[in-house]
C-alpha positions as a Markdown table, in Angstrom:
| # | Residue | x | y | z |
|---|---|---|---|---|
| 1 | Met | -5.9 | -17.2 | -9.5 |
| 2 | Arg | -8.2 | -14.1 | -9.6 |
| 3 | Leu | -7.5 | -13.8 | -13.3 |
| 4 | Phe | -9.2 | -17.1 | -13.9 |
| 5 | Ala | -12.1 | -16.9 | -11.4 |
| 6 | Pro | -15.0 | -17.4 | -11.6 |
| 7 | Ile | -14.7 | -19.5 | -14.8 |
| 8 | Phe | -12.0 | -21.8 | -13.3 |
| 9 | Gln | -12.3 | -22.8 | -9.7 |
| 10 | Lys | -9.3 | -25.1 | -9.3 |
| 11 | Tyr | -5.6 | -24.1 | -9.6 |
| 12 | Val | -2.1 | -25.4 | -9.3 |
| 13 | Glu | 1.1 | -23.8 | -10.5 |
| 14 | Val | 4.1 | -25.4 | -12.2 |
| 15 | Phe | 7.3 | -23.3 | -12.4 |
| 16 | Gly | 5.2 | -20.2 | -12.4 |
| 17 | Ile | 2.7 | -21.4 | -15.0 |
| 18 | Pro | -0.9 | -21.7 | -13.9 |
| 19 | Val | -2.8 | -24.9 | -14.5 |
| 20 | Val | -6.5 | -24.2 | -14.0 |
| 21 | Ala | -9.7 | -26.3 | -14.2 |
| 22 | Arg | -13.4 | -26.0 | -14.0 |
| 23 | His | -15.2 | -27.2 | -10.8 |
| 24 | Asp | -16.3 | -30.4 | -12.5 |
| 25 | Val | -12.8 | -31.5 | -13.4 |
| 26 | Ser | -11.4 | -34.0 | -10.9 |
| 27 | Asp | -8.5 | -33.0 | -8.6 |
| 28 | Arg | -6.7 | -36.1 | -9.9 |
| 29 | Lys | -7.0 | -34.9 | -13.5 |
| 30 | Leu | -5.7 | -31.4 | -12.5 |
| 31 | Leu | -2.7 | -32.8 | -10.6 |
| 32 | His | -2.0 | -35.3 | -13.4 |
| 33 | Thr | -1.9 | -32.4 | -15.9 |
| 34 | Gly | 0.4 | -30.4 | -13.7 |
| 35 | Gly | 2.6 | -33.4 | -13.3 |
| 36 | Ile | 2.9 | -33.8 | -17.1 |
| 37 | Leu | 3.8 | -30.1 | -17.5 |
| 38 | Ala | 6.4 | -30.4 | -14.8 |
| 39 | Gln | 8.0 | -33.5 | -16.5 |
| 40 | Phe | 8.0 | -31.7 | -19.8 |
| 41 | Leu | 9.7 | -28.6 | -18.4 |
| 42 | Asp | 12.0 | -30.5 | -16.0 |
| 43 | Asn | 12.8 | -33.8 | -17.7 |
| 44 | Asp | 15.7 | -34.7 | -15.4 |
| 45 | Glu | 13.4 | -34.1 | -12.4 |
| 46 | Asp | 16.0 | -32.0 | -10.5 |
| 47 | Gly | 13.4 | -29.4 | -9.6 |
| 48 | Val | 14.7 | -26.8 | -12.1 |
| 49 | Pro | 13.3 | -26.3 | -15.6 |
| 50 | Asp | 15.8 | -27.7 | -18.1 |
| 51 | Asn | 15.7 | -24.8 | -20.6 |
| 52 | Glu | 14.2 | -21.3 | -21.2 |
| 53 | Val | 10.8 | -22.6 | -22.2 |
| 54 | Ser | 9.2 | -22.1 | -18.8 |
| 55 | Lys | 10.7 | -18.6 | -18.6 |
| 56 | Val | 9.1 | -17.6 | -21.9 |
| 57 | Leu | 5.8 | -19.2 | -21.0 |
| 58 | Val | 5.7 | -17.2 | -17.7 |
| 59 | Glu | 6.8 | -14.0 | -19.5 |
| 60 | Arg | 4.0 | -14.4 | -22.1 |
| 61 | Gly | 1.3 | -15.2 | -19.5 |
| 62 | Ala | 0.7 | -18.7 | -20.7 |
| 63 | Ala | -1.6 | -21.0 | -18.8 |
| 64 | Val | -3.0 | -24.5 | -19.1 |
| 65 | Leu | -6.8 | -24.6 | -19.2 |
| 66 | Ile | -8.7 | -27.8 | -18.4 |
| 67 | Phe | -12.3 | -28.2 | -19.3 |
| 68 | Ser | -14.7 | -31.0 | -18.6 |
| 69 | Asp | -15.6 | -31.6 | -22.2 |
| 70 | Glu | -15.1 | -30.3 | -25.8 |
| 71 | Ser | -18.3 | -28.3 | -25.9 |
| 72 | Glu | -17.3 | -26.4 | -22.7 |
| 73 | Arg | -14.0 | -25.6 | -24.3 |
| 74 | Ser | -15.6 | -24.4 | -27.5 |
| 75 | Thr | -18.0 | -22.2 | -25.7 |
| 76 | Phe | -15.2 | -20.6 | -23.7 |
| 77 | Leu | -13.1 | -19.9 | -26.8 |
| 78 | Asp | -16.1 | -18.5 | -28.7 |
| 79 | Leu | -17.0 | -16.2 | -25.9 |
| 80 | Asn | -13.5 | -15.0 | -25.1 |
| 81 | Phe | -11.5 | -15.0 | -28.2 |
| 82 | Met | -13.8 | -14.9 | -31.2 |
| 83 | Arg | -15.2 | -11.4 | -30.8 |
């Protein structure tokens, strides 16, 4: 979580993949997003990812970032990746 603080204050992890959100994103939305990611990676819902996708995502440091609106996302991307 430290990697994402102070920009993202909320956090859940799905099969080793962080799902982070800004403080103004509801807990319900954060958990819903985590649930969708879990279903995508573990379609048969046996608690184990169905293929190597989650392993690759973890190895590459992937994360799901949730913003409260489009302008917040654009500002974040401009400040962090468009230098």
